[in-house]
PDB file as gemmi writes it, atoms N, CA and C in Angstrom:
CRYST1    1.000    1.000    1.000  90.00  90.00  90.00 P 1                      
ATOM      1  N   MET A   1      93.748  97.531  98.952  1.00  0.00           N  
ATOM      2  CA  MET A   1      92.655  97.486  99.869  1.00  0.00           C  
ATOM      3  C   MET A   1      91.711  96.360  99.447  1.00  0.00           C  
ATOM      4  N   PRO A   2      91.556  95.333 100.262  1.00  0.00           N  
ATOM      5  CA  PRO A   2      90.605  94.271  99.926  1.00  0.00           C  
ATOM      6  C   PRO A   2      89.173  94.745 100.153  1.00  0.00           C  
ATOM      7  N   ALA A   3      88.267  94.282  99.310  1.00  0.00           N  
ATOM      8  CA  ALA A   3      86.854  94.660  99.447  1.00  0.00           C  
ATOM      9  C   ALA A   3      85.975  93.467  99.088  1.00  0.00           C  
ATOM     10  N   TYR A   4      85.031  93.171  99.944  1.00  0.00           N  
ATOM     11  CA  TYR A   4      84.072  92.100  99.676  1.00  0.00           C  
ATOM     12  C   TYR A   4      82.692  92.562 100.141  1.00  0.00           C  
ATOM     13  N   ASN A   5      81.782  92.695  99.184  1.00  0.00           N  
ATOM     14  CA  ASN A   5      80.398  93.103  99.463  1.00  0.00           C  
ATOM     15  C   ASN A   5      80.334  94.367 100.320  1.00  0.00           C  
ATOM     16  N   GLU A   6      80.988  95.396  99.837  1.00  0.00           N  
ATOM     17  CA  GLU A   6      81.076  96.668 100.550  1.00  0.00           C  
ATOM     18  C   GLU A   6      80.286  97.781  99.863  1.00  0.00           C  
ATOM     19  N   ALA A   7      79.321  97.440  99.010  1.00  0.00           N  
ATOM     20  CA  ALA A   7      78.608  98.443  98.213  1.00  0.00           C  
ATOM     21  C   ALA A   7      78.077  99.629  99.022  1.00  0.00           C  
ATOM     22  N   PRO A   8      77.483  99.425 100.198  1.00  0.00           N  
ATOM     23  CA  PRO A   8      76.921 100.584 100.904  1.00  0.00           C  
ATOM     24  C   PRO A   8      77.963 101.593 101.389  1.00  0.00           C  
ATOM     25  N   THR A   9      79.208 101.154 101.595  1.00  0.00           N  
ATOM     26  CA  THR A   9      80.194 102.038 102.228  1.00  0.00           C  
ATOM     27  C   THR A   9      81.461 102.282 101.418  1.00  0.00           C  
ATOM     28  N   ILE A  10      81.709 101.513 100.367  1.00  0.00           N  
ATOM     29  CA  ILE A  10      83.012 101.540  99.696  1.00  0.00           C  
ATOM     30  C   ILE A  10      83.370 102.912  99.145  1.00  0.00           C  
ATOM     31  N   GLU A  11      82.418 103.607  98.553  1.00  0.00           N  
ATOM     32  CA  GLU A  11      82.733 104.894  97.944  1.00  0.00           C  
ATOM     33  C   GLU A  11      83.177 105.918  98.989  1.00  0.00           C  
ATOM     34  N   GLY A  12      82.510 105.963 100.112  1.00  0.00           N  
ATOM     35  CA  GLY A  12      82.901 106.882 101.176  1.00  0.00           C  
ATOM     36  C   GLY A  12      84.275 106.561 101.731  1.00  0.00           C  
ATOM     37  N   VAL A  13      84.564 105.273 101.899  1.00  0.00           N  
ATOM     38  CA  VAL A  13      85.878 104.861 102.382  1.00  0.00           C  
ATOM     39  C   VAL A  13      86.958 105.278 101.387  1.00  0.00           C  
ATOM     40  N   LEU A  14      86.717 105.045 100.106  1.00  0.00           N  
ATOM     41  CA  LEU A  14      87.696 105.411  99.084  1.00  0.00           C  
ATOM     42  C   LEU A  14      87.883 106.924  99.013  1.00  0.00           C  
ATOM     43  N   ASP A  15      86.791 107.677  99.096  1.00  0.00           N  
ATOM     44  CA  ASP A  15      86.888 109.144  99.092  1.00  0.00           C  
ATOM     45  C   ASP A  15      87.718 109.644 100.262  1.00  0.00           C  
ATOM     46  N   ASP A  16      87.576 108.995 101.403  1.00  0.00           N  
ATOM     47  CA  ASP A  16      88.350 109.386 102.586  1.00  0.00           C  
ATOM     48  C   ASP A  16      89.817 108.975 102.464  1.00  0.00           C  
ATOM     49  N   LEU A  17      90.072 107.846 101.833  1.00  0.00           N  
ATOM     50  CA  LEU A  17      91.424 107.302 101.746  1.00  0.00           C  
ATOM     51  C   LEU A  17      92.275 107.973 100.677  1.00  0.00           C  
ATOM     52  N   ILE A  18      91.709 108.289  99.535  1.00  0.00           N  
ATOM     53  CA  ILE A  18      92.506 108.715  98.374  1.00  0.00           C  
ATOM     54  C   ILE A  18      93.346 109.965  98.621  1.00  0.00           C  
ATOM     55  N   PRO A  19      92.906 110.948  99.403  1.00  0.00           N  
ATOM     56  CA  PRO A  19      93.793 112.098  99.611  1.00  0.00           C  
ATOM     57  C   PRO A  19      95.023 111.762 100.460  1.00  0.00           C  
ATOM     58  N   ARG A  20      95.014 110.616 101.091  1.00  0.00           N  
ATOM     59  CA  ARG A  20      96.092 110.236 102.011  1.00  0.00           C  
ATOM     60  C   ARG A  20      97.175 109.381 101.366  1.00  0.00           C  
ATOM     61  N   VAL A  21      96.949 108.940 100.127  1.00  0.00           N  
ATOM     62  CA  VAL A  21      97.887 108.030  99.470  1.00  0.00           C  
ATOM     63  C   VAL A  21      98.223 108.515  98.065  1.00  0.00           C  
ATOM     64  N   ASP A  22      99.378 108.077  97.559  1.00  0.00           N  
ATOM     65  CA  ASP A  22      99.766 108.388  96.184  1.00  0.00           C  
ATOM     66  C   ASP A  22      99.266 107.346  95.198  1.00  0.00           C  
ATOM     67  N   ARG A  23      99.088 106.137  95.699  1.00  0.00           N  
ATOM     68  CA  ARG A  23      98.694 105.019  94.840  1.00  0.00           C  
ATOM     69  C   ARG A  23      97.784 104.107  95.653  1.00  0.00           C  
ATOM     70  N   LEU A  24      96.782 103.548  94.987  1.00  0.00           N  
ATOM     71  CA  LEU A  24      95.818 102.698  95.681  1.00  0.00           C  
ATOM     72  C   LEU A  24      95.510 101.485  94.820  1.00  0.00           C  
ATOM     73  N   ILE A  25      95.594 100.322  95.431  1.00  0.00           N  
ATOM     74  CA  ILE A  25      95.235  99.065  94.770  1.00  0.00           C  
ATOM     75  C   ILE A  25      94.020  98.517  95.498  1.00  0.00           C  
ATOM     76  N   ILE A  26      92.927  98.358  94.766  1.00  0.00           N  
ATOM     77  CA  ILE A  26      91.682  97.832  95.322  1.00  0.00           C  
ATOM     78  C   ILE A  26      91.498  96.422  94.767  1.00  0.00           C  
ATOM     79  N   VAL A  27      91.279  95.462  95.650  1.00  0.00           N  
ATOM     80  CA  VAL A  27      91.024  94.082  95.218  1.00  0.00           C  
ATOM     81  C   VAL A  27      89.582  93.750  95.574  1.00  0.00           C  
ATOM     82  N   ASN A  28      88.745  93.650  94.537  1.00  0.00           N  
ATOM     83  CA  ASN A  28      87.361  93.231  94.716  1.00  0.00           C  
ATOM     84  C   ASN A  28      87.361  91.706  94.821  1.00  0.00           C  
ATOM     85  N   ASP A  29      87.134  91.209  96.010  1.00  0.00           N  
ATOM     86  CA  ASP A  29      87.279  89.781  96.311  1.00  0.00           C  
ATOM     87  C   ASP A  29      86.011  88.993  95.983  1.00  0.00           C  
ATOM     88  N   GLY A  30      85.590  89.062  94.735  1.00  0.00           N  
ATOM     89  CA  GLY A  30      84.457  88.269  94.289  1.00  0.00           C  
ATOM     90  C   GLY A  30      83.120  88.721  94.853  1.00  0.00           C  
ATOM     91  N   SER A  31      82.975  90.007  95.091  1.00  0.00           N  
ATOM     92  CA  SER A  31      81.724  90.525  95.658  1.00  0.00           C  
ATOM     93  C   SER A  31      80.530  90.142  94.794  1.00  0.00           C  
ATOM     94  N   VAL A  32      79.417  89.839  95.462  1.00  0.00           N  
ATOM     95  CA  VAL A  32      78.183  89.498  94.745  1.00  0.00           C  
ATOM     96  C   VAL A  32      77.198  90.664  94.768  1.00  0.00           C  
ATOM     97  N   ASP A  33      77.585  91.765  95.397  1.00  0.00           N  
ATOM     98  CA  ASP A  33      76.756  92.975  95.363  1.00  0.00           C  
ATOM     99  C   ASP A  33      77.343  93.921  94.299  1.00  0.00           C  
ATOM    100  N   GLU A  34      77.126  95.186  94.411  1.00  0.00           N  
ATOM    101  CA  GLU A  34      77.572  96.154  93.404  1.00  0.00           C  
ATOM    102  C   GLU A  34      78.971  96.713  93.661  1.00  0.00           C  
ATOM    103  N   THR A  35      79.727  96.108  94.570  1.00  0.00           N  
ATOM    104  CA  THR A  35      81.064  96.615  94.887  1.00  0.00           C  
ATOM    105  C   THR A  35      81.928  96.742  93.638  1.00  0.00           C  
ATOM    106  N   GLY A  36      81.960  95.732  92.796  1.00  0.00           N  
ATOM    107  CA  GLY A  36      82.792  95.761  91.585  1.00  0.00           C  
ATOM    108  C   GLY A  36      82.483  96.937  90.679  1.00  0.00           C  
ATOM    109  N   PRO A  37      81.231  97.097  90.248  1.00  0.00           N  
ATOM    110  CA  PRO A  37      80.911  98.248  89.400  1.00  0.00           C  
ATOM    111  C   PRO A  37      81.151  99.593  90.086  1.00  0.00           C  
ATOM    112  N   ILE A  38      80.922  99.657  91.389  1.00  0.00           N  
ATOM    113  CA  ILE A  38      81.158 100.912  92.110  1.00  0.00           C  
ATOM    114  C   ILE A  38      82.634 101.274  92.068  1.00  0.00           C  
ATOM    115  N   VAL A  39      83.519 100.322  92.373  1.00  0.00           N  
ATOM    116  CA  VAL A  39      84.951 100.652  92.366  1.00  0.00           C  
ATOM    117  C   VAL A  39      85.449 100.921  90.950  1.00  0.00           C  
ATOM    118  N   ASP A  40      84.880 100.262  89.957  1.00  0.00           N  
ATOM    119  CA  ASP A  40      85.254 100.558  88.573  1.00  0.00           C  
ATOM    120  C   ASP A  40      84.894 102.000  88.215  1.00  0.00           C  
ATOM    121  N   ARG A  41      83.671 102.422  88.542  1.00  0.00           N  
ATOM    122  CA  ARG A  41      83.255 103.805  88.272  1.00  0.00           C  
ATOM    123  C   ARG A  41      84.108 104.794  89.061  1.00  0.00           C  
ATOM    124  N   TRP A  42      84.325 104.498  90.342  1.00  0.00           N  
ATOM    125  CA  TRP A  42      85.073 105.402  91.206  1.00  0.00           C  
ATOM    126  C   TRP A  42      86.508 105.571  90.727  1.00  0.00           C  
ATOM    127  N   SER A  43      87.127 104.499  90.273  1.00  0.00           N  
ATOM    128  CA  SER A  43      88.542 104.536  89.899  1.00  0.00           C  
ATOM    129  C   SER A  43      88.780 105.112  88.502  1.00  0.00           C  
ATOM    130  N   ALA A  44      87.750 105.153  87.671  1.00  0.00           N  
ATOM    131  CA  ALA A  44      87.914 105.621  86.284  1.00  0.00           C  
ATOM    132  C   ALA A  44      88.496 107.031  86.265  1.00  0.00           C  
ATOM    133  N   GLY A  45      89.584 107.192  85.541  1.00  0.00           N  
ATOM    134  CA  GLY A  45      90.205 108.502  85.397  1.00  0.00           C  
ATOM    135  C   GLY A  45      91.042 108.948  86.577  1.00  0.00           C  
ATOM    136  N   ARG A  46      91.218 108.085  87.569  1.00  0.00           N  
ATOM    137  CA  ARG A  46      92.054 108.439  88.725  1.00  0.00           C  
ATOM    138  C   ARG A  46      93.432 107.803  88.538  1.00  0.00           C  
ATOM    139  N   PRO A  47      94.429 108.636  88.272  1.00  0.00           N  
ATOM    140  CA  PRO A  47      95.770 108.064  88.130  1.00  0.00           C  
ATOM    141  C   PRO A  47      96.238 107.472  89.455  1.00  0.00           C  
ATOM    142  N   GLY A  48      96.965 106.403  89.354  1.00  0.00           N  
ATOM    143  CA  GLY A  48      97.496 105.770  90.560  1.00  0.00           C  
ATOM    144  C   GLY A  48      96.536 104.823  91.246  1.00  0.00           C  
ATOM    145  N   VAL A  49      95.368 104.581  90.643  1.00  0.00           N  
ATOM    146  CA  VAL A  49      94.410 103.638  91.221  1.00  0.00           C  
ATOM    147  C   VAL A  49      94.304 102.424  90.304  1.00  0.00           C  
ATOM    148  N   THR A  50      94.476 101.251  90.896  1.00  0.00           N  
ATOM    149  CA  THR A  50      94.365  99.987  90.168  1.00  0.00           C  
ATOM    150  C   THR A  50      93.273  99.154  90.827  1.00  0.00           C  
ATOM    151  N   VAL A  51      92.460  98.499  90.006  1.00  0.00           N  
ATOM    152  CA  VAL A  51      91.418  97.608  90.530  1.00  0.00           C  
ATOM    153  C   VAL A  51      91.689  96.202  90.008  1.00  0.00           C  
ATOM    154  N   VAL A  52      91.692  95.250  90.935  1.00  0.00           N  
ATOM    155  CA  VAL A  52      91.823  93.830  90.606  1.00  0.00           C  
ATOM    156  C   VAL A  52      90.507  93.174  90.994  1.00  0.00           C  
ATOM    157  N   HIS A  53      89.940  92.377  90.081  1.00  0.00           N  
ATOM    158  CA  HIS A  53      88.678  91.681  90.365  1.00  0.00           C  
ATOM    159  C   HIS A  53      88.910  90.182  90.414  1.00  0.00           C  
ATOM    160  N   PHE A  54      88.469  89.551  91.492  1.00  0.00           N  
ATOM    161  CA  PHE A  54      88.418  88.091  91.556  1.00  0.00           C  
ATOM    162  C   PHE A  54      87.021  87.657  91.114  1.00  0.00           C  
ATOM    163  N   PRO A  55      86.926  86.576  90.329  1.00  0.00           N  
ATOM    164  CA  PRO A  55      85.608  86.101  89.898  1.00  0.00           C  
ATOM    165  C   PRO A  55      84.788  85.490  91.030  1.00  0.00           C  
ATOM    166  N   GLU A  56      85.466  85.022  92.075  1.00  0.00           N  
ATOM    167  CA  GLU A  56      84.765  84.466  93.244  1.00  0.00           C  
ATOM    168  C   GLU A  56      85.546  84.868  94.489  1.00  0.00           C  
ATOM    169  N   ASN A  57      84.891  84.772  95.632  1.00  0.00           N  
ATOM    170  CA  ASN A  57      85.526  85.133  96.892  1.00  0.00           C  
ATOM    171  C   ASN A  57      86.641  84.158  97.197  1.00  0.00           C  
ATOM    172  N   ARG A  58      87.833  84.693  97.443  1.00  0.00           N  
ATOM    173  CA  ARG A  58      89.003  83.865  97.765  1.00  0.00           C  
ATOM    174  C   ARG A  58      89.490  84.105  99.180  1.00  0.00           C  
ATOM    175  N   GLY A  59      88.965  85.101  99.837  1.00  0.00           N  
ATOM    176  CA  GLY A  59      89.350  85.374 101.214  1.00  0.00           C  
ATOM    177  C   GLY A  59      90.384  86.482 101.330  1.00  0.00           C  
ATOM    178  N   LEU A  60      90.519  86.966 102.548  1.00  0.00           N  
ATOM    179  CA  LEU A  60      91.383  88.101 102.831  1.00  0.00           C  
ATOM    180  C   LEU A  60      92.832  87.859 102.436  1.00  0.00           C  
ATOM    181  N   SER A  61      93.373  86.706 102.771  1.00  0.00           N  
ATOM    182  CA  SER A  61      94.779  86.431 102.450  1.00  0.00           C  
ATOM    183  C   SER A  61      95.041  86.492 100.955  1.00  0.00           C  
ATOM    184  N   ALA A  62      94.163  85.921 100.160  1.00  0.00           N  
ATOM    185  CA  ALA A  62      94.338  85.940  98.703  1.00  0.00           C  
ATOM    186  C   ALA A  62      94.204  87.352  98.156  1.00  0.00           C  
ATOM    187  N   ALA A  63      93.283  88.133  98.712  1.00  0.00           N  
ATOM    188  CA  ALA A  63      93.120  89.513  98.260  1.00  0.00           C  
ATOM    189  C   ALA A  63      94.363  90.338  98.596  1.00  0.00           C  
ATOM    190  N   LEU A  64      94.884  90.169  99.801  1.00  0.00           N  
ATOM    191  CA  LEU A  64      96.104  90.884 100.172  1.00  0.00           C  
ATOM    192  C   LEU A  64      97.271  90.449  99.294  1.00  0.00           C  
ATOM    193  N   ARG A  65      97.362  89.165  99.018  1.00  0.00           N  
ATOM    194  CA  ARG A  65      98.436  88.658  98.146  1.00  0.00           C  
ATOM    195  C   ARG A  65      98.333  89.269  96.752  1.00  0.00           C  
ATOM    196  N   ALA A  66      97.134  89.383  96.226  1.00  0.00           N  
ATOM    197  CA  ALA A  66      96.950  89.989  94.904  1.00  0.00           C  
ATOM    198  C   ALA A  66      97.418  91.442  94.913  1.00  0.00           C  
ATOM    199  N   GLY A  67      97.147  92.146  96.001  1.00  0.00           N  
ATOM    200  CA  GLY A  67      97.623  93.517  96.127  1.00  0.00           C  
ATOM    201  C   GLY A  67      99.144  93.583  96.132  1.00  0.00           C  
ATOM    202  N   TRP A  68      99.771  92.708  96.898  1.00  0.00           N  
ATOM    203  CA  TRP A  68     101.240  92.681  96.943  1.00  0.00           C  
ATOM    204  C   TRP A  68     101.829  92.245  95.608  1.00  0.00           C  
ATOM    205  N   ASP A  69     101.145  91.356  94.894  1.00  0.00           N  
ATOM    206  CA  ASP A  69     101.602  90.986  93.547  1.00  0.00           C  
ATOM    207  C   ASP A  69     101.578  92.205  92.627  1.00  0.00           C  
ATOM    208  N   GLU A  70     100.557  93.018  92.781  1.00  0.00           N  
ATOM    209  CA  GLU A  70     100.456  94.246  91.984  1.00  0.00           C  
ATOM    210  C   GLU A  70     101.595  95.211  92.350  1.00  0.00           C  
ATOM    211  N   VAL A  71     101.924  95.310  93.634  1.00  0.00           N  
ATOM    212  CA  VAL A  71     103.055  96.137  94.069  1.00  0.00           C  
ATOM    213  C   VAL A  71     104.347  95.631  93.428  1.00  0.00           C  
ATOM    214  N   ARG A  72     104.537  94.329  93.420  1.00  0.00           N  
ATOM    215  CA  ARG A  72     105.728  93.739  92.789  1.00  0.00           C  
ATOM    216  C   ARG A  72     105.799  94.114  91.309  1.00  0.00           C  
ATOM    217  N   ASP A  73     104.648  94.047  90.620  1.00  0.00           N  
ATOM    218  CA  ASP A  73     104.621  94.396  89.201  1.00  0.00           C  
ATOM    219  C   ASP A  73     104.948  95.879  88.993  1.00  0.00           C  
ATOM    220  N   LEU A  74     104.438  96.734  89.869  1.00  0.00           N  
ATOM    221  CA  LEU A  74     104.738  98.168  89.773  1.00  0.00           C  
ATOM    222  C   LEU A  74     106.228  98.425  89.998  1.00  0.00           C  
ATOM    223  N   LEU A  75     106.814  97.708  90.943  1.00  0.00           N  
ATOM    224  CA  LEU A  75     108.258  97.815  91.162  1.00  0.00           C  
ATOM    225  C   LEU A  75     109.028  97.400  89.919  1.00  0.00           C  
ATOM    226  N   GLY A  76     108.636  96.281  89.344  1.00  0.00           N  
ATOM    227  CA  GLY A  76     109.305  95.773  88.149  1.00  0.00           C  
ATOM    228  C   GLY A  76     109.190  96.713  86.965  1.00  0.00           C  
ATOM    229  N   ALA A  77     108.087  97.421  86.892  1.00  0.00           N  
ATOM    230  CA  ALA A  77     107.861  98.362  85.792  1.00  0.00           C  
ATOM    231  C   ALA A  77     108.505  99.720  86.056  1.00  0.00           C  
ATOM    232  N   GLY A  78     109.047  99.897  87.252  1.00  0.00           N  
ATOM    233  CA  GLY A  78     109.653 101.172  87.598  1.00  0.00           C  
ATOM    234  C   GLY A  78     108.652 102.251  87.972  1.00  0.00           C  
ATOM    235  N   ALA A  79     107.395 101.884  88.181  1.00  0.00           N  
ATOM    236  CA  ALA A  79     106.358 102.855  88.536  1.00  0.00           C  
ATOM    237  C   ALA A  79     106.477 103.307  89.986  1.00  0.00           C  
ATOM    238  N   ILE A  80     107.076 102.455  90.819  1.00  0.00           N  
ATOM    239  CA  ILE A  80     107.373 102.814  92.204  1.00  0.00           C  
ATOM    240  C   ILE A  80     108.808 102.397  92.495  1.00  0.00           C  
ATOM    241  N   ARG A  81     109.362 102.974  93.553  1.00  0.00           N  
ATOM    242  CA  ARG A  81     110.743 102.679  93.935  1.00  0.00           C  
ATOM    243  C   ARG A  81     110.766 101.730  95.125  1.00  0.00           C  
ATOM    244  N   PRO A  82     111.860 101.002  95.289  1.00  0.00           N  
ATOM    245  CA  PRO A  82     111.960 100.085  96.443  1.00  0.00           C  
ATOM    246  C   PRO A  82     111.854 100.780  97.785  1.00  0.00           C  
ATOM    247  N   ASP A  83     112.179 102.073  97.860  1.00  0.00           N  
ATOM    248  CA  ASP A  83     112.103 102.767  99.140  1.00  0.00           C  
ATOM    249  C   ASP A  83     110.755 103.462  99.366  1.00  0.00           C  
ATOM    250  N   ASP A  84     109.803 103.289  98.439  1.00  0.00           N  
ATOM    251  CA  ASP A  84     108.443 103.783  98.686  1.00  0.00           C  
ATOM    252  C   ASP A  84     107.815 102.979  99.821  1.00  0.00           C  
ATOM    253  N   VAL A  85     106.906 103.589 100.537  1.00  0.00           N  
ATOM    254  CA  VAL A  85     106.255 102.934 101.674  1.00  0.00           C  
ATOM    255  C   VAL A  85     104.939 102.329 101.217  1.00  0.00           C  
ATOM    256  N   ALA A  86     104.705 101.095 101.617  1.00  0.00           N  
ATOM    257  CA  ALA A  86     103.436 100.421 101.306  1.00  0.00           C  
ATOM    258  C   ALA A  86     102.840  99.906 102.605  1.00  0.00           C  
ATOM    259  N   PHE A  87     101.515 100.036 102.723  1.00  0.00           N  
ATOM    260  CA  PHE A  87     100.833  99.476 103.887  1.00  0.00           C  
ATOM    261  C   PHE A  87      99.488  98.959 103.486  1.00  0.00           C  
TER     262      PHE A  87                                                      
END                                                                             
């Protein structure tokens, strides 16, 4: 899930999303507000949640690519199977 300057709403969105998925990858796309610290706090101790931080905003395509790169790494590590569904 890409996120850029979503501090006012990110926690509610994540709370709503997490019961619907087995694994969640959040890409903080260089937010200049509190999005990064919020997702770090929210994800702490939640198995299956990964947070990627960009030091500066790279845009939606780069954030989505980082998420897919993380999926590739999970596949390579055997943490997910090729027939798992990703969206």
